[in-house]
C-alpha angles and dihedrals in degrees: 000000000000092000090053090050091050090049089052092050090047089052093050093048102041106040094072090049093050092049089048091051092049093050096043099044095079090047091051090048092052092049093049095047097084091050090052092050089048089052092051091049091049091050090052091049090051090049090049092050092047090051092050090050093048094044097092091052091051094047092052091053105268124115144109094296095059119092 
């Protein structure tokens, strides 16, 4: 009987949290989308700068393909 009462308590406490999570998840995803796009852009800028710095070494014959 105690297990059943605990299950009922869990049901009463957790179903509003579950509904709230389902309703707020798309909103949080939309809020985080600009930050994700900003992270992709910053990563692209760093890759571009790294390729510019490594360009002289690649032109002179060095690089990842050389053994």
